[in-house]
Backbone as CSV, one residue per row, in Angstrom:
resi,resn,N_x,N_y,N_z,CA_x,CA_y,CA_z,C_x,C_y,C_z
1,MET,0.917,-0.931,0.114,0.232,-0.082,0.032,0.973,1.085,-0.071
2,THR,2.035,1.346,0.502,2.985,2.311,0.595,3.930,2.417,-0.783
3,ALA,3.594,1.508,-1.421,4.762,1.412,-2.702,4.597,2.689,-3.494
4,SER,3.604,3.192,-3.881,3.360,4.255,-4.620,3.840,5.342,-3.866
5,PHE,3.928,5.659,-2.640,4.254,6.846,-1.957,5.902,6.834,-2.062
6,ARG,6.296,6.022,-1.720,8.256,5.456,-1.955,8.460,5.908,-3.454
7,GLU,7.633,5.177,-4.475,8.350,5.521,-5.566,8.307,6.886,-5.916
8,PHE,7.258,7.619,-5.826,7.025,9.198,-6.249,8.358,9.862,-5.313
9,ALA,8.418,9.571,-4.031,9.703,9.957,-3.444,11.091,9.595,-3.812
10,ALA,11.203,8.482,-4.777,12.237,8.207,-5.032,12.420,8.781,-6.536
11,ILE,11.625,9.481,-7.286,12.188,10.145,-8.461,13.453,10.939,-8.162
12,SER,14.227,11.088,-9.066,15.466,11.599,-8.834,15.744,12.832,-9.895
13,ASN,14.648,13.020,-10.835,14.838,14.106,-11.729,13.526,14.520,-12.290
14,PRO,12.839,15.172,-11.044,11.617,16.265,-11.541,11.949,17.271,-12.444
15,PRO,11.205,17.886,-12.805,10.985,18.931,-13.882,11.732,20.222,-12.772
16,GLU,12.311,20.797,-13.365,13.455,21.631,-12.549,12.421,22.911,-11.775
17,ALA,11.205,23.066,-12.341,10.514,24.253,-11.980,9.545,23.618,-10.891
18,TRP,9.466,22.539,-10.604,8.898,21.611,-9.378,9.832,20.960,-8.593
19,LYS,11.124,21.157,-8.939,11.826,20.486,-7.642,11.874,20.381,-6.272
20,ASP,11.750,21.800,-5.787,11.430,22.085,-4.444,10.208,21.569,-3.916
21,ALA,9.542,21.643,-4.837,7.753,20.985,-4.224,8.090,19.702,-4.403
22,HIS,8.508,18.876,-5.344,8.779,17.628,-5.340,9.555,17.030,-4.173
23,ASN,10.559,17.534,-3.611,11.472,17.465,-2.438,10.322,17.575,-1.338
24,LYS,9.502,18.493,-1.200,8.774,18.683,-0.051,7.647,17.491,-0.103
25,ILE,7.125,17.259,-1.434,6.012,16.295,-1.361,6.740,14.822,-1.042
26,GLY,7.979,14.589,-1.485,8.538,13.326,-1.471,8.923,13.047,-0.108
27,GLU,9.192,13.936,0.838,9.356,13.938,2.370,8.266,13.652,2.825
28,GLY,6.884,14.283,2.481,6.002,13.847,3.130,5.502,12.357,2.940
29,CYS,5.583,12.219,1.328,5.596,10.707,1.017,6.146,9.804,1.939
30,ASN,7.628,9.701,1.818,7.978,8.685,2.736,7.513,9.082,4.255
31,GLN,7.071,10.237,4.981,6.691,10.220,6.181,5.272,9.252,6.165
32,PHE,4.866,9.437,5.349,3.322,8.863,5.438,3.625,7.241,5.180
33,ALA,4.279,6.804,4.167,4.573,5.385,4.181,5.243,5.059,5.702
34,ASP,6.086,5.574,6.119,6.749,5.166,7.358,5.810,5.238,8.357
35,SER,4.782,6.066,8.330,3.853,6.303,9.668,2.682,4.929,9.445
36,LEU,2.306,5.049,7.976,1.515,3.733,7.637,1.954,2.415,8.223
37,ASP,3.464,1.896,7.545,4.033,1.067,8.015,3.827,0.590,9.301
38,GLY,4.312,1.768,9.759,4.545,1.435,11.524,3.281,1.198,12.364
39,LEU,2.252,1.785,11.775,0.703,1.545,12.122,0.516,-0.125,12.215
40,CYS,0.887,-0.516,10.756,0.051,-1.762,10.786,1.236,-2.854,11.255
41,ASN,2.214,-2.753,11.260,3.201,-3.544,12.090,2.796,-3.404,13.593
42,SER,2.597,-2.420,13.905,2.034,-2.253,15.542,0.913,-2.685,15.678
43,ALA,-0.170,-2.986,14.737,-1.482,-3.632,15.026,-1.465,-5.127,15.111
44,GLU,-0.372,-5.415,14.240,-0.140,-6.925,13.976,0.785,-7.407,15.166
45,LYS,1.521,-6.712,16.010,2.542,-6.861,17.501,1.346,-7.382,18.369
46,MET,0.682,-5.948,18.308,-0.608,-6.216,19.233,-1.601,-7.525,19.303
47,LEU,-1.811,-7.751,18.127,-2.917,-8.694,18.012,-2.390,-10.045,18.104
48,ASP,-0.775,-10.439,17.894,-0.115,-11.140,17.912,0.360,-11.371,19.585
49,GLY,0.151,-10.595,20.201,0.527,-10.519,21.915,1.912,-10.026,22.106
50,GLU,2.689,-9.251,21.228,4.191,-9.286,20.736,4.188,-8.009,21.716
51,MET,2.741,-7.066,21.734,3.142,-5.438,22.361,2.202,-5.365,23.310
52,ALA,2.317,-4.758,24.470,1.498,-4.645,25.608,0.397,-3.595,24.918
53,SER,-0.658,-3.205,25.555,-1.352,-2.129,25.279,-0.875,-0.637,25.159
54,GLU,-0.431,-0.540,26.708,-0.032,0.687,27.031,1.245,0.797,25.782
55,GLU,2.176,0.079,25.395,3.283,0.363,24.218,2.577,0.826,23.143
56,TYR,1.501,0.112,22.735,0.831,-0.025,21.331,-0.104,1.378,21.399
57,ASN,-0.795,1.738,22.690,-1.198,3.208,22.859,-0.102,4.260,22.128
58,ASN,1.086,4.217,23.028,1.771,5.175,22.882,2.322,5.064,21.348
59,THR,2.484,3.905,20.899,3.075,4.078,19.718,2.293,4.407,18.551
60,ILE,0.837,4.210,18.584,-0.047,4.231,17.834,-0.249,6.276,17.829
61,THR,-0.077,6.710,19.040,-0.111,8.024,18.888,1.042,8.865,18.199
62,GLU,2.347,8.342,18.637,3.668,8.804,17.654,3.561,8.460,16.056
63,TYR,2.974,7.312,15.653,2.790,7.396,14.258,1.427,8.040,13.523
64,THR,0.377,8.594,14.857,-0.600,9.646,13.926,-0.012,10.662,13.982
65,SER,0.789,11.205,14.621,1.692,12.333,14.635,2.364,12.534,13.429
66,GLY,2.903,11.445,12.944,3.710,11.138,11.731,2.875,11.622,10.364
67,LEU,1.677,11.183,10.840,1.005,11.189,9.480,0.257,12.475,9.471
68,THR,0.037,13.135,10.590,-0.392,14.732,10.555,0.954,15.253,9.992
69,GLN,2.345,15.014,10.068,3.315,15.880,9.797,3.222,15.843,7.992
70,ALA,3.275,14.363,7.664,3.219,13.974,6.503,2.037,14.975,5.715
71,SER,1.067,14.994,6.440,-0.168,15.716,5.603,-0.008,17.092,5.259
72,THR,0.863,17.466,6.394,1.454,18.958,6.172,2.507,19.223,5.176
73,LEU,3.197,18.135,5.157,4.541,18.403,4.067,3.573,18.368,2.763
74,LEU,2.644,17.186,2.564,1.979,17.282,1.367,1.215,18.601,0.651
75,THR,0.483,18.908,1.752,-0.173,20.216,1.296,0.722,21.244,1.107
76,GLU,1.687,21.614,1.850,2.560,22.189,1.229,3.327,22.435,0.027
77,GLY,3.884,21.229,-0.107,4.346,20.781,-1.399,3.441,21.063,-2.730
78,PHE,2.248,20.925,-2.447,1.194,20.797,-3.557,0.551,22.528,-3.851
79,GLU,0.798,23.348,-2.740,0.900,24.574,-2.695,1.692,25.332,-3.461
80,MET,3.006,24.579,-3.606,4.204,25.550,-4.233,3.692,24.844,-5.631
81,LEU,3.391,23.813,-6.160,3.010,23.591,-7.524,1.853,24.725,-8.072
82,GLU,1.015,25.234,-7.050,-0.013,26.212,-7.744,0.539,27.573,-7.936
83,GLU,1.865,27.961,-7.190,2.349,29.166,-7.426,3.044,29.639,-8.668
């Protein structure tokens, strides 16, 4: 599910006019993918009994914060394309 986000972030030759926006969007894509992967891995660990509920709650809070940060980066990057 995160492959497309990582692929976009890995583009090394965006058009020059979009380079700064691409860098910001790419950073947001990587943060989104990292957070989503972390959320899924944590849920699996919780369901498999490998993670206590308190640790799971703390981890979920951390990754949810990461999704918020990713959303901000993506929004800022897309706004740069409109300028």
